[in-house]
C-alpha positions as CSV (number, residue, x, y, z in Angstrom):
1,X,-5.5,6.9,-7.6
2,X,-6.2,7.7,-11.2
3,X,-6.9,4.5,-13.4
4,X,-8.1,4.2,-17.1
5,X,-10.0,1.0,-17.3
6,X,-10.1,-0.8,-20.5
7,X,-12.4,-3.5,-22.1
8,X,-15.2,-2.0,-20.0
9,X,-18.1,-3.7,-21.9
10,X,-16.4,-7.0,-20.8
11,X,-16.8,-6.2,-17.1
12,X,-18.5,-8.8,-15.0
13,X,-19.5,-9.2,-11.2
14,X,-16.0,-10.2,-10.5
15,X,-14.0,-7.2,-9.3
16,X,-11.1,-5.8,-11.5
17,X,-8.4,-4.2,-9.5
18,X,-6.2,-1.1,-10.3
19,X,-2.5,-1.4,-9.8
20,X,-1.7,-0.9,-6.2
21,X,-0.7,2.6,-4.8
22,X,1.0,2.9,-1.5
23,X,-0.3,5.7,0.7
24,X,1.0,6.0,4.2
25,X,2.9,2.8,3.7
26,X,-0.4,0.9,2.9
27,X,-1.3,-0.7,-0.5
28,X,-4.5,1.1,-1.9
29,X,-6.4,0.3,-5.1
30,X,-9.6,0.9,-6.8
31,X,-11.7,-1.8,-8.3
32,X,-14.8,-1.8,-10.7
33,X,-17.4,-4.3,-11.7
34,X,-20.8,-4.8,-13.2
35,X,-23.1,-5.2,-10.4
36,X,-26.9,-6.0,-10.1
37,X,-28.7,-3.2,-7.9
38,X,-32.5,-2.9,-7.7
39,X,-32.9,-5.5,-10.4
40,X,-30.8,-3.6,-13.1
41,X,-27.0,-3.9,-13.9
42,X,-25.1,-0.9,-12.5
43,X,-21.4,0.1,-12.8
44,X,-19.8,-0.2,-9.3
45,X,-16.6,1.6,-8.1
46,X,-15.0,0.5,-4.8
47,X,-11.8,1.5,-2.9
48,X,-9.7,-1.1,-1.0
49,X,-7.1,-0.8,1.4
50,X,-4.5,-3.6,2.7
51,X,-7.2,-6.1,1.7
52,X,-4.8,-9.1,1.9
53,X,-3.3,-8.6,5.1
54,X,-3.7,-11.1,8.0
55,X,-3.2,-8.5,10.9
56,X,-6.2,-7.8,12.9
57,X,-4.9,-4.6,14.8
58,X,-4.6,-2.1,12.0
59,X,-7.2,0.6,11.4
60,X,-7.4,3.4,8.8
61,X,-9.8,6.2,9.3
62,X,-10.4,8.3,6.2
63,X,-12.7,10.4,4.0
64,X,-12.8,9.1,0.4
65,X,-14.5,9.6,-2.8
66,X,-14.9,7.4,-6.0
67,X,-15.1,9.2,-9.1
68,X,-16.3,8.3,-12.7
69,X,-14.8,10.9,-15.0
70,X,-16.8,12.5,-17.7
71,X,-14.4,13.1,-20.6
72,X,-16.5,15.9,-22.3
73,X,-17.5,17.9,-19.1
74,X,-16.0,17.6,-15.8
75,X,-19.1,19.1,-14.3
76,X,-20.8,15.8,-15.1
77,X,-18.4,13.5,-13.3
78,X,-20.2,10.9,-11.1
79,X,-19.1,10.9,-7.5
80,X,-19.7,8.5,-4.7
81,X,-18.9,9.9,-1.2
82,X,-17.8,7.8,1.7
83,X,-17.4,9.9,4.9
84,X,-15.8,9.1,8.0
85,X,-14.9,5.5,6.9
86,X,-12.8,3.1,8.9
87,X,-11.2,0.2,7.2
88,X,-9.7,-2.8,9.1
89,X,-9.3,-6.6,8.7
90,X,-12.5,-8.0,7.5
91,X,-13.9,-4.6,6.5
92,X,-11.3,-3.1,4.0
93,X,-13.4,-1.8,1.1
94,X,-16.4,0.2,0.2
95,X,-17.8,1.9,-2.7
96,X,-20.9,2.9,-4.7
97,X,-23.1,1.8,-7.7
98,X,-22.3,5.0,-9.8
99,X,-24.4,4.6,-12.9
100,X,-26.6,2.3,-14.8
101,X,-24.3,0.1,-17.0
102,X,-26.1,0.8,-20.3
103,X,-25.5,4.6,-19.9
104,X,-21.9,3.9,-19.2
105,X,-21.5,2.2,-22.6
106,X,-23.2,5.0,-24.4
107,X,-20.5,7.2,-25.8
108,X,-22.9,10.1,-26.2
109,X,-22.8,10.5,-22.4
110,X,-19.1,11.3,-22.4
111,X,-17.8,8.6,-20.0
112,X,-16.5,5.9,-22.3
113,X,-14.3,6.2,-25.5
114,X,-12.8,3.0,-27.2
115,X,-14.3,0.9,-24.5
116,X,-12.1,2.8,-21.9
117,X,-13.3,4.8,-18.9
118,X,-11.3,6.8,-16.2
119,X,-12.0,6.4,-12.6
120,X,-10.3,8.0,-9.6
121,X,-10.2,7.3,-5.9
122,X,-9.7,10.5,-3.9
123,X,-8.4,9.4,-0.3
124,X,-7.9,11.6,2.7
125,X,-6.4,9.7,5.5
126,X,-7.3,11.3,9.1
127,X,-5.9,8.5,11.3
128,X,-4.0,5.3,11.2
129,X,-3.5,2.6,14.0
130,X,-1.5,-0.5,14.2
131,X,0.7,-0.1,11.3
132,X,4.4,-0.1,12.0
133,X,6.4,2.4,9.8
134,X,8.0,0.6,6.8
135,X,11.9,0.1,7.1
136,X,13.6,2.1,4.5
137,X,16.9,1.1,2.6
138,X,18.9,3.3,0.6
139,X,20.7,1.3,-2.1
140,X,22.2,4.3,-3.4
141,X,25.0,4.4,-0.6
142,X,27.0,1.6,0.8
143,X,25.8,0.1,3.9
144,X,28.3,1.0,6.8
145,X,30.2,-1.7,8.7
146,X,29.5,-4.3,5.7
147,X,31.5,-5.5,2.6
148,X,29.5,-3.8,-0.1
149,X,29.5,-4.5,-3.8
150,X,27.8,-2.3,-6.5
151,X,25.3,-3.8,-9.2
152,X,24.9,-1.7,-12.2
153,X,21.6,-2.3,-13.7
154,X,20.2,-0.1,-16.5
155,X,22.9,2.4,-15.9
156,X,21.9,2.7,-12.2
157,X,24.2,1.7,-9.2
158,X,22.7,-0.5,-6.4
159,X,24.9,-1.0,-3.4
160,X,24.3,-4.4,-1.7
161,X,25.7,-6.2,1.2
162,X,27.8,-9.0,-0.4
163,X,27.6,-11.6,2.3
164,X,23.9,-11.0,3.1
165,X,23.1,-11.6,-0.5
166,X,25.5,-14.6,-0.9
167,X,23.8,-16.1,2.1
168,X,20.4,-16.3,0.4
169,X,21.4,-16.9,-3.1
170,X,23.7,-19.7,-4.4
171,X,23.9,-17.7,-7.8
172,X,25.2,-14.5,-6.1
173,X,27.4,-16.7,-3.8
174,X,29.0,-18.0,-6.9
175,X,29.1,-14.7,-8.7
176,X,30.9,-13.0,-5.8
177,X,33.1,-15.9,-4.5
178,X,33.5,-18.3,-7.3
179,X,36.1,-18.6,-9.9
180,X,34.6,-15.8,-12.2
181,X,36.2,-12.6,-13.3
182,X,33.4,-10.7,-11.2
183,X,34.9,-12.0,-7.9
184,X,37.5,-9.3,-7.7
185,X,35.4,-6.5,-9.3
186,X,33.9,-3.7,-7.1
187,X,31.0,-3.1,-9.6
188,X,29.2,-5.8,-11.7
189,X,27.0,-5.0,-14.6
190,X,23.6,-7.1,-14.5
191,X,22.0,-7.5,-17.8
192,X,18.4,-8.2,-18.9
193,X,16.8,-7.2,-15.6
194,X,14.8,-4.1,-14.7
195,X,16.3,-1.7,-12.1
196,X,12.8,-1.1,-10.4
197,X,11.8,-4.8,-10.3
198,X,15.3,-5.7,-8.8
199,X,14.9,-3.2,-6.2
200,X,11.5,-4.7,-5.4
201,X,13.3,-8.2,-5.0
202,X,16.0,-6.7,-2.8
203,X,13.0,-5.2,-0.5
204,X,11.6,-8.7,-0.2
205,X,15.0,-10.3,0.5
206,X,16.0,-7.4,3.1
207,X,14.1,-7.3,6.4
208,X,11.9,-4.4,5.3
209,X,8.5,-5.8,5.8
210,X,8.1,-5.2,2.0
211,X,4.8,-7.4,1.0
212,X,4.4,-9.2,-2.1
213,X,1.6,-7.7,-4.1
214,X,-0.7,-8.5,-7.1
215,X,1.5,-6.0,-8.9
216,X,4.8,-7.7,-7.9
217,X,4.2,-11.5,-7.5
218,X,5.0,-12.3,-11.1
219,X,8.4,-10.6,-11.6
220,X,9.5,-11.5,-8.1
221,X,8.8,-15.1,-8.9
222,X,10.7,-14.7,-12.2
223,X,13.7,-13.1,-10.5
224,X,13.7,-15.4,-7.6
225,X,13.9,-18.3,-9.9
226,X,16.8,-16.9,-12.1
227,X,18.7,-15.7,-9.2
228,X,18.1,-18.9,-6.9
229,X,16.7,-16.9,-4.1
230,X,14.5,-19.5,-2.2
231,X,13.3,-17.2,0.6
232,X,11.8,-14.8,-2.0
233,X,10.0,-17.6,-4.0
234,X,8.7,-18.8,-0.7
235,X,7.3,-15.3,0.3
236,X,5.6,-15.2,-3.3
237,X,4.1,-18.7,-3.0
238,X,2.8,-17.8,0.5
239,X,1.0,-14.7,-1.3
240,X,-0.4,-16.8,-4.0
241,X,-1.9,-19.2,-1.4
242,X,-3.6,-16.5,0.4
243,X,-4.8,-14.2,-2.5
244,X,-8.2,-14.4,-4.0
245,X,-7.6,-12.3,-7.0
246,X,-6.1,-15.2,-9.1
247,X,-8.1,-18.1,-10.4
248,X,-7.3,-21.5,-9.5
249,X,-6.1,-22.3,-13.2
250,X,-3.7,-19.3,-13.0
251,X,-2.4,-20.5,-9.7
252,X,-1.8,-24.1,-11.0
253,X,0.2,-22.5,-14.0
254,X,2.4,-20.6,-11.7
255,X,2.8,-23.7,-9.5
256,X,3.8,-25.6,-12.6
257,X,6.3,-23.1,-13.8
258,X,8.1,-22.4,-10.7
259,X,7.6,-25.7,-9.0
260,X,5.5,-24.4,-6.0
261,X,4.7,-27.8,-4.5
262,X,2.6,-26.3,-1.5
263,X,0.6,-24.0,-3.8
264,X,-0.1,-27.0,-6.3
265,X,-1.3,-29.3,-3.4
266,X,-3.7,-26.6,-2.0
267,X,-5.1,-25.9,-5.6
268,X,-5.5,-29.7,-6.2
269,X,-7.3,-30.3,-2.9
270,X,-9.7,-27.4,-3.6
271,X,-11.3,-29.5,-6.3
272,X,-14.3,-31.5,-4.7
273,X,-15.7,-33.0,-7.9
274,X,-14.2,-34.5,-11.3
275,X,-16.1,-31.7,-13.0
276,X,-14.3,-29.2,-11.4
277,X,-11.1,-30.3,-12.9
278,X,-12.9,-31.0,-16.2
279,X,-13.6,-27.2,-16.2
280,X,-10.1,-26.3,-16.4
281,X,-10.2,-27.2,-20.1
282,X,-12.0,-24.1,-20.8
283,X,-9.4,-21.9,-19.4
284,X,-6.7,-20.1,-21.1
285,X,-4.1,-21.6,-18.9
286,X,-4.9,-25.2,-19.5
287,X,-3.0,-25.7,-22.7
288,X,0.1,-24.4,-21.1
289,X,0.2,-27.1,-18.4
290,X,3.1,-29.5,-18.3
291,X,2.6,-33.3,-18.6
292,X,3.5,-33.5,-15.0
293,X,0.7,-31.0,-14.1
294,X,-1.7,-32.9,-16.3
295,X,-0.9,-36.2,-14.7
296,X,-1.4,-34.6,-11.1
297,X,-4.8,-33.4,-12.3
298,X,-5.8,-36.9,-13.6
299,X,-4.5,-38.5,-10.4
300,X,-6.7,-36.2,-8.4
301,X,-9.7,-37.1,-10.6
302,X,-9.1,-40.7,-9.7
303,X,-9.0,-39.6,-6.1
304,X,-12.4,-38.1,-6.4
305,X,-14.0,-40.9,-8.1
306,X,-13.2,-43.4,-5.3
């Protein structure tokens, strides 16, 4: 995993994660932060695997290294080795304090440029236990034994099962079977949608065990809302309920935008004092809340004051 981290000078003790990379059908990421060690602020770099899974049976044996890249001289790269590690539920990450933070911010040392650094996670997997192989779908070819239809997105053809998608989406049910010109077409062009993102949506809808991730939740929610796929919305909502990578203020905004009532109730119930809700005014999300959300927040304040 190679990741260019920006706004390095603004790193805090809160972990900042790289985009996910799937290795051996498991999600891996690198995370960085500023961390106090021996009374001084250090730059910390960790590797995480499958950190949001609820399964207790999986094990990944690996040998890994986190690397802070020196832009001027590769011989000056800073390495943190992790030998014979086992990641599992509850112990899914490890890392090193690589360098004093003050050194990291000095361009003369060769690590930072324009407030950006490059880190790597070099991962060698030696054994995996308790991880079922992911189901693979080939949308390039029709599914035998089913009525198929081709969706043309960005000039690329996606073969889908007509009835399967209709059963899960009133939008596609109307498109395929309603009084529209597309009803009798073998190929339908879909506009204003990304091919890669639509494939991700299909993998959530199809029984492929494809998880929602920090990289995909936002566009899955948007596409599920656009195409009226309630199942995908529910899967994304469950991810948002469980994840610790998003603030409560961000979750409330998503709940507001996509009418996620279970997520909304969980967030509201997490407030223990009126001051917790008052603190939302300092977040970037607060000004985007609807009047309905503001009303719900006010009602929660009244509940806490009783």
